[in-house]
C-alpha positions as CSV (number, residue, x, y, z in Angstrom):
1,M,131.3,44.1,157.6
2,L,127.4,45.6,157.4
3,Q,126.4,47.2,160.5
4,R,122.7,48.6,159.8
5,R,121.5,51.4,162.0
6,A,117.5,51.7,161.6
7,A,115.8,54.3,161.5
8,E,113.6,53.6,164.2
9,A,116.6,53.1,167.0
10,R,117.7,56.1,166.0
11,G,117.8,59.3,168.5
12,A,114.8,61.5,168.7
13,A,113.8,64.7,169.9
14,D,110.7,67.0,170.3
15,F,110.5,70.5,171.5
16,G,107.3,71.6,169.1
17,W,108.3,73.9,166.8
18,L,111.2,70.9,165.6
19,K,111.2,67.4,165.6
20,S,114.6,65.5,164.9
21,R,115.7,62.1,164.5
22,H,119.7,61.2,165.5
23,T,122.0,58.8,163.7
24,F,124.4,59.7,166.3
25,S,124.6,60.8,169.5
26,F,123.4,64.5,169.5
27,G,122.1,67.3,172.3
28,R,120.1,65.4,174.8
29,Y,120.8,62.1,173.0
30,Y,123.5,60.2,174.1
31,D,124.7,56.6,173.3
32,P,128.3,55.4,173.4
33,A,127.9,53.0,171.0
34,F,126.5,56.1,168.2
35,M,129.4,58.5,168.5
36,G,129.8,58.8,165.0
37,F,131.2,56.8,162.1
38,R,134.8,57.9,161.2
39,S,135.2,61.4,160.8
40,L,131.2,61.4,160.3
41,R,130.1,62.4,163.5
42,V,125.9,63.7,163.0
43,I,122.7,63.2,160.8
44,N,120.1,64.8,161.9
45,D,116.8,64.3,159.7
46,D,114.8,67.6,161.1
47,W,111.4,68.9,160.3
48,V,111.0,72.5,161.3
49,A,107.7,73.8,161.9
50,P,106.5,76.8,159.4
51,A,107.7,80.3,160.6
52,A,110.1,78.8,163.3
53,G,114.1,78.1,163.1
54,F,117.0,78.0,165.0
55,D,118.4,81.2,166.7
56,T,122.1,82.3,165.9
57,H,124.2,79.9,167.5
58,G,127.7,79.5,166.7
59,H,130.5,76.5,165.2
60,R,133.8,75.7,165.2
61,D,136.1,73.5,163.4
62,M,133.4,71.5,161.7
63,E,132.5,70.8,158.0
64,I,128.6,71.7,158.1
65,I,126.4,69.9,155.1
66,S,122.6,70.5,154.5
67,L,120.1,69.1,152.4
68,V,116.9,70.1,151.9
69,L,114.1,67.9,151.6
70,E,110.7,69.6,151.8
71,G,110.4,73.4,152.1
72,E,113.2,76.6,152.1
73,I,116.4,76.8,154.2
74,A,116.7,80.9,154.9
75,H,120.6,80.8,156.1
76,K,122.2,84.2,157.9
77,D,125.7,83.8,159.4
78,S,128.6,86.4,160.5
79,A,130.4,86.0,157.8
80,G,127.7,88.0,155.9
81,H,125.7,85.5,153.6
82,S,122.6,85.5,153.4
83,E,121.0,83.0,151.2
84,T,118.0,80.4,150.8
85,L,118.7,77.1,150.5
86,P,115.8,75.7,148.2
87,A,114.5,71.4,148.3
88,G,117.0,69.5,146.3
89,E,119.8,72.0,146.9
90,F,123.6,71.5,149.1
91,Q,125.0,73.7,151.5
92,L,128.8,73.4,153.3
93,M,129.4,75.6,156.0
94,S,133.2,75.3,156.6
95,A,132.9,76.8,160.3
96,G,136.7,77.1,160.8
97,S,138.1,79.3,163.0
98,G,134.2,80.3,164.2
99,I,130.8,81.1,162.3
100,Y,127.9,82.5,164.1
101,H,124.4,81.7,161.9
102,S,121.0,80.9,162.2
103,E,118.4,78.6,160.0
104,F,115.2,79.5,159.3
105,N,112.1,78.0,157.8
106,P,110.4,81.2,156.0
107,S,107.3,79.9,155.2
108,A,103.8,80.4,157.2
109,T,102.4,77.7,156.2
110,K,105.0,75.0,154.8
111,P,107.3,72.6,156.8
112,L,110.7,72.6,156.7
113,R,112.7,69.4,156.5
114,F,116.0,68.6,156.0
115,L,119.0,66.9,156.7
116,Q,121.9,68.3,158.9
117,I,125.5,66.6,158.4
118,W,128.6,67.2,160.1
119,I,131.9,66.3,159.4
120,E,135.0,66.8,161.5
121,P,137.8,68.6,159.7
122,N,141.8,67.6,159.6
123,V,142.6,71.1,159.6
124,Q,141.6,73.4,162.5
125,G,141.4,77.2,162.5
126,Q,141.3,78.2,159.4
127,A,138.4,81.1,157.4
128,P,135.3,80.5,157.7
129,R,133.7,79.2,154.1
130,Y,130.2,79.1,152.3
131,Q,129.1,77.2,149.3
132,Q,125.8,76.3,148.1
133,K,125.0,74.3,145.0
134,R,122.6,72.2,143.0
135,F,123.9,69.1,141.2
136,E,121.6,68.2,138.1
137,S,123.7,65.0,137.0
138,T,121.4,62.4,135.8
139,S,124.3,59.5,137.0
140,P,123.5,57.4,139.8
141,L,126.4,58.5,141.4
142,T,127.1,62.2,141.8
143,L,129.8,63.5,143.6
144,I,128.6,66.7,146.1
145,A,131.4,67.0,148.2
146,S,135.5,66.2,147.7
147,P,139.0,67.7,149.3
148,D,139.9,69.8,146.2
149,G,136.6,70.7,144.2
150,Q,136.6,67.9,141.9
151,E,134.0,67.5,139.3
152,G,132.2,71.0,140.4
153,S,132.1,69.2,143.8
154,L,131.8,71.4,146.9
155,E,135.4,71.9,148.6
156,L,135.7,69.7,151.9
157,R,138.8,70.0,154.5
158,Q,138.7,66.8,154.9
159,D,140.1,63.4,153.3
160,A,136.5,62.7,152.3
161,A,134.2,62.1,150.2
162,L,129.9,62.7,149.7
163,W,128.2,61.4,146.6
164,Q,124.0,61.4,146.5
165,L,123.3,58.2,145.2
166,K,119.7,57.5,142.7
167,L,118.7,54.0,141.6
168,Q,115.5,53.9,139.7
169,K,113.6,50.6,140.5
170,D,115.1,47.5,139.6
171,Q,118.5,48.8,138.8
172,Q,121.5,47.3,140.0
173,L,124.9,48.7,140.2
174,E,128.4,47.7,141.3
175,H,130.8,49.7,143.4
176,A,134.0,49.1,144.7
177,I,135.6,50.6,148.3
178,G,139.1,51.3,148.0
179,N,141.9,50.2,150.4
180,N,141.8,51.6,154.0
181,R,138.4,53.4,153.6
182,Y,135.3,53.6,155.3
183,V,131.4,53.8,153.5
184,Y,128.5,54.7,155.3
185,V,125.1,54.9,153.5
186,H,122.1,56.9,155.0
187,L,118.9,56.2,152.5
188,V,116.7,59.4,151.9
189,Q,113.5,57.4,150.1
190,G,112.9,54.3,148.2
191,Q,114.8,50.5,149.4
192,L,118.0,49.5,148.9
193,Q,119.8,46.2,149.3
194,I,123.6,45.6,150.0
195,Q,125.2,42.5,149.6
196,G,129.0,42.5,150.8
197,A,131.4,39.6,150.4
198,E,129.4,37.6,153.1
199,Q,126.6,40.0,154.5
200,Q,123.2,41.5,153.1
201,V,121.4,44.3,154.6
202,Q,118.1,46.0,153.4
203,L,117.8,49.8,153.6
204,L,114.3,51.5,154.3
205,P,114.0,55.3,154.2
206,G,116.2,56.4,157.8
207,D,117.9,53.5,158.0
208,G,121.9,53.6,157.5
209,V,124.9,51.2,157.1
210,A,128.7,51.5,157.9
211,I,130.8,49.6,156.1
212,S,134.1,48.6,156.4
213,Q,136.3,45.6,155.7
214,E,134.8,45.5,152.2
215,Q,136.6,45.8,149.1
216,L,133.3,45.5,146.7
217,L,129.5,45.8,146.8
218,Q,126.7,45.0,145.2
219,L,123.5,47.3,145.2
220,H,120.0,46.9,144.0
221,A,117.1,49.2,144.1
222,S,113.7,47.7,145.2
223,A,112.0,51.0,145.0
224,D,113.9,54.0,143.8
225,V,116.3,55.5,145.4
226,Q,117.9,58.5,147.2
227,A,120.3,58.2,149.2
228,L,124.0,59.5,150.4
229,W,126.9,57.5,150.7
230,F,129.9,58.8,152.1
231,D,133.6,57.8,151.6
232,L,135.7,58.1,154.7
233,P,138.9,57.7,155.9
């Protein structure tokens, strides 16, 4: 089963300094039909104005992944990390027993755009942890985060995996789904067609699709594709 989540149907927030689209219920946006998918709880597409950002705030027992699409993030947290995250790099902050952090656009002229992703962990109360990495692989699917850090990926406290999907125009890919596994795909850019056993969806930027009860998917890029591919329990 393929259930498309259209970009224009997402929740919206506009605070002047921050504009955001929410795939799932978040903040002031609430829809009981979209509370997350399996252990995937948040996908926020955030635009932050120059010299603005999120003041120090706390999290607990959540795996928080950021991918900068444009600009840079200046990150500081209560565990002593002070890092800059440029476009193209992934950050994974495991909040664990509790951590405070801030995120800021350090540019006085350029906007910041990034994806903020939350995955519920399968363990609680662990020590907070911070990871950051750029992945240069040219493979169609690059493993970004996994439970055991295989293939140099970030270590995720959940039986889940995050892959980055990159396809060139007209490229095709066949992908098998493991037994009792679920997939969520969020399209960052391009046009992507996904064919399941009986259904087909066409994704445009900002669209997502929740995939269940499928064994084999056929992918076709109508334009150069960048997407995030979540393999979930």
